[in-house]
C-alpha positions in Angstrom: 52.1 38.0 1.6 52.4 34.2 1.3 54.6 32.2 3.6 57.5 30.1 2.3 55.4 27.0 3.0 52.4 28.4 1.1 54.7 29.2 -1.9 56.2 25.7 -1.8 52.7 24.1 -1.8 51.6 26.4 -4.7 54.7 25.5 -6.6 54.1 21.7 -6.1 50.5 22.1 -7.3 51.5 24.2 -10.3 54.3 21.8 -11.4 51.9 18.8 -11.0 49.4 20.6 -13.3 52.1 21.5 -15.9 52.8 17.8 -16.4 49.4 16.2 -15.7 47.7 18.1 -18.5 50.1 17.2 -21.2 49.0 14.0 -23.1 46.4 12.9 -22.6 44.7 16.1 -21.4 43.6 15.0 -17.9 44.5 15.6 -14.3 46.7 12.5 -13.8 50.3 11.8 -14.3 51.2 8.9 -16.5 54.5 7.1 -15.8 56.2 9.1 -18.5 54.8 12.4 -17.2 55.9 11.5 -13.7 59.4 10.6 -14.9 59.6 13.9 -16.8 58.4 15.9 -13.9 60.9 14.5 -11.5 63.9 14.5 -13.9 63.3 18.0 -15.1 62.4 19.5 -11.7 64.0 17.4 -9.0 67.0 15.4 -10.4 69.6 16.9 -7.9 67.1 16.3 -5.0 66.5 12.7 -6.2 70.2 12.1 -6.6 70.7 13.1 -2.9 67.8 11.0 -1.6 67.9 7.8 -3.7 69.0 4.7 -1.9 72.7 3.8 -2.4 73.3 1.5 -5.4 69.9 2.4 -7.1 69.9 4.4 -10.3 67.7 7.4 -10.8 65.4 5.6 -13.3 64.9 2.7 -10.9 64.3 5.1 -8.0 61.6 6.9 -10.0 60.0 3.6 -11.0 60.0 2.6 -7.3 58.4 5.9 -6.3 55.8 5.5 -9.0 54.8 2.0 -7.9 54.6 3.0 -4.2 52.5 6.1 -5.1 50.0 4.3 -7.5 47.8 3.0 -4.7 44.9 1.9 -6.9 47.3 0.3 -9.5 45.7 2.1 -12.4 49.0 3.0 -14.0 48.6 6.8 -13.4 48.9 9.1 -10.5 46.2 11.4 -9.3 47.3 14.4 -7.2 46.8 12.7 -3.9 48.9 9.8 -5.0 51.6 12.3 -6.3 51.6 13.7 -2.7 52.7 10.2 -1.6 55.8 10.7 -3.7 56.6 14.1 -2.2 56.0 12.6 1.2 58.4 9.7 0.7 61.1 11.9 -0.9 60.8 14.6 1.8 61.0 12.0 4.6 64.1 10.5 3.1 65.7 13.9 2.6 64.9 14.8 6.2 66.5 11.6 7.5 69.6 12.3 5.4 69.8 15.9 6.6 70.5 14.6 10.0 73.4 12.5 8.7 75.4 15.6 7.9 77.0 16.5 11.3 79.0 19.4 9.9 75.9 21.4 8.8 74.8 24.0 11.4 71.6 23.0 13.2 71.7 19.4 12.3 73.4 16.2 13.5 73.6 14.5 16.8 74.3 15.7 20.3 72.5 19.1 20.1 70.2 18.4 23.0 67.3 19.8 21.0 65.8 16.5 19.7 63.9 16.7 16.5 61.3 19.3 17.3 62.9 21.6 14.6 62.6 24.7 16.6 66.3 25.4 16.1 65.8 28.6 14.2 66.9 28.1 10.6 65.1 27.7 7.3 64.6 24.2 6.0 65.7 24.5 2.4 67.8 21.3 2.9 69.8 21.9 -0.3 72.7 19.6 0.8 75.8 19.4 -1.2 76.6 20.5 -4.7 73.7 20.3 -7.2 74.5 18.7 -10.5 
């Protein structure tokens, strides 16, 4: 039986492939495929992690530019992982800004080792 993390990684790979093989048929994400992937699969998450005052489209464009290391206008899987990394780091930071959520916030004396015994689904707030 796969662990939650293994399932999450499989899911990320499968979603990447669903969009990277659209048009043209390749193993890269164009800017449009990248935008569709995020807006169709992660819009509530993006809404919760985007910087204040920045719209979703501008945030997606910023993520694309940051991820496109070789500046070829498309993302290979390793570049796409950069996006997941950036968004996950921001989501994690913001998870600690919600002091009313059990297991998070300041003053717990447990630091940030994350051995505080709860799952990390981090689905903060209502999802639109």
